[in-house]
N, C-alpha and C positions, 0 to 999 in steps of 0.2 A: 287627674285627681289622685292624691296620695291615699293609700290604704294604711290606716293606723290601728294597731291592736292595743287595746287597754286590758290589762290583767291585774285584778286585785280581788282578794277573797271577800272584801267588804263592798256590797252593792252600792252603798251610798257614795263611796269614793269613785267607783266606776261611773256612776251617774253624774257626779260633779265634774269629772274630767270630760265626759261627753258634752256637758253644757259649755265648758270652756272651748272645746275644739270644734263643735258643730258649726259655729258661725264662720269658721275658716274654710269650710267646704270639704273637709276631709271625709273619706268613706271609713266609718268606724266599725271595728270588730270588737267584741268583748269576750273575756274569759274570766273564770273565777278560781282556777288552779293553774299551777305551772304546767301540768300535763295537758290541760286544754290549750294553753298558749302554744305549746310545742306543736300540737296537731294542727291548730289554725295556721300557724306560721308555715308549716310544711305543706299545707294544701291550698294556700292562697298566696297571691303576690303581695306580701306585706312590705311596706316601705319603712315603717318605724314601729317600735314596740315600747310601750310604757308598762313596766313589769315590777310588781310588788316583790319584796324580798321574802317576807314571812307569810307563807301560804301553806295550806294543807295539801296532801297528796304529793306535790312536788314543789319545793321552794324555788324562789326566783333565781338563786345562784345556779342550782342544778339545771333549771330550765334554760338559763343563758348559755351554759356550756353545751347543752344539747342542740339549741338553735344554731349555735356557731358551727355545728357540724355540717350545716347545709345552707346557711344564710349569712350574709354580711350586712343585713339591715341594721340600722342604728338601734341600740337598746338603751333605754333610760331607766335606771332602777328607781323605784319608789321606796325610800327607807325612813326609818325613825331615827331621831337624833342619837339614840343609844347604839345604833347598829354600825359603828365606825368600822369594825373589822369586816363586816359584811360588805360595806362599800368598797373597801380595798380588794377583797376577794372577788367581788363582782367585776371590778375593772380588770383584774388579772385574768379572769376566764373569758373576757371578751365584751363586757358592757362598755358603752361609750361615755356615759355620763350618769349622774344621779340627781334626784330631787329629794330634799328632806321634808318629811311631813311635820307639821301642816304646811301646805304649799299655797302660794298665791297664784291666781290665774295668770298674772303677767309673767311670772317666772316660768310656769308651765309652757306658755305660748312661746316665750323667747327661746327656751331650750329645744322645744320641738322644731321650731323654724330653723334654728341654727344647725341641728343635726340633719334635717331634710335638705338644707342647702348643700351640705357636704356630700350627702348621699346622692343627690341629683347630679352633682358635679362629676361623680364617678361615671355617669352615663353620658355626659356631654362630650362633644367632639372638641379636641384641642386644635390650636392653630399650628403653624410651622414650628420646627425645632421642638418637637414634643418628647424626644427621648433625652433623658439625663443619665449620664453614666459616671459613676464614681467607684474606682477600683473594680471589684467584681459585682457591684450592684448596678442594675439597669432599671430605670423607671420610665415607662412609656406612658405619657399622659394622654395619648390618643386612645389607646385601648384600656387605660387605667390598670396596667399590670406592672408587677415588679418581679424581677428575677435576681437571684443571688448565685453567682457562678453558673449561670445558665439554667438554674432550677427555679420554677415558679414559686412565689411566696404569697400566701393568702393573707391579706391585710384587711382590717376593718376600715371604714371611711375615716375615722379619726387617726388611726395609725398612718394611713396613706397620706393624709393632709400634713401630719407632722414630718414624715419622711420627705415629702415633696418640698416643703419649705426649707428644711435643712440641706437637702441635696442641691437645691437651687442657689444656695449661698454657702458653698464649701469654705470651711475655715472660719466662718463668722459665728461668733458666740451669741446665742439667744438666751436671755434670762427666762426663767419659768413664767414670769409675768407676761413678757412679750410673746412667748410661745402660746400661752393660754389665750391671750387677746387676739392673736393672729389666727389661730386655728378655730377657737370657739366663737370668735367674732362677737365677744361681749366683754364687759369689764371683769377683771380678775378680782373678784371680791372674796378673797380667802379660798378660792377653789384651785389654786395653783398646784396643790398636792396631787390632783388628778393627772397633771402632766408627768410627774415622776412615775406614776403607775404605768401610763401608756408608753413612756420611754423604756421602762423595764420590759414590758411585753414586746415592744418593737425590737429590742435587742435580742430577745429570745428567738426571733424569727429571722433576723438578718446577720447575726453574728455566729461564727463557729463556736466561740467560747464567750458567752455573754458576760462572764465575770472579768474577762480581759478583752474588751471590745477593740476591734481594729478600726471601725468606722464611726460609731456613734459615741463620742467622747463627752465626759463631764469635765467642766472647768470649775473646780471647787470654788464656791462662793460667787460664781458668775452665771453659770448656766450650762448649755449644751451646744455642741457643734458637730459637724460631719467632716471627716478627713478621708483621704484616699485609700487608707488601709495598707500603705506600704510599710 
């Protein structure tokens, strides 16, 4: 059973999300401030977090940053349409996805299930040939770990999924649309911008100089690819 934390300063939204998620059999936790969300995530085995951006005491962006200090559980931000900058900032500090208010139950369930699939795959055992090496980057799909020049790198489930796909297909160019649909496992209905943010964040973790990447290259007008870094 998955433990899902719902955090929003509006009790009506928390209750609505509980109504959507309860039939799926999730064990639900609730919080009404970012500070409460951080404490619950720290003291419980939380598998996914739905986190509002605009909250008192501690906002969702700050809470995301603090949670990322000790947890790689997927974080889905709940944002208003006018909070575009907050969406980008949230993805940059470690959020995996966002849902814009007002949201439909089918969208909430689809995004929650998609993130949980990726998160659970991090704990699953891989079959043979589980280690992929490209230049100084090594990805072990059995232990779900990544090292760069022998040093461990801490990736979120989304970052890991993107890196694994690209490293499994060295030199192949993936468009943002294909990357989104492959990793998020849903239609890319205008959400491809999230890919660029995760790519930027991934570069910051695997590249010595993210502004001049050795491995994760952009092919202008086409997409992204991984190279050996020579």
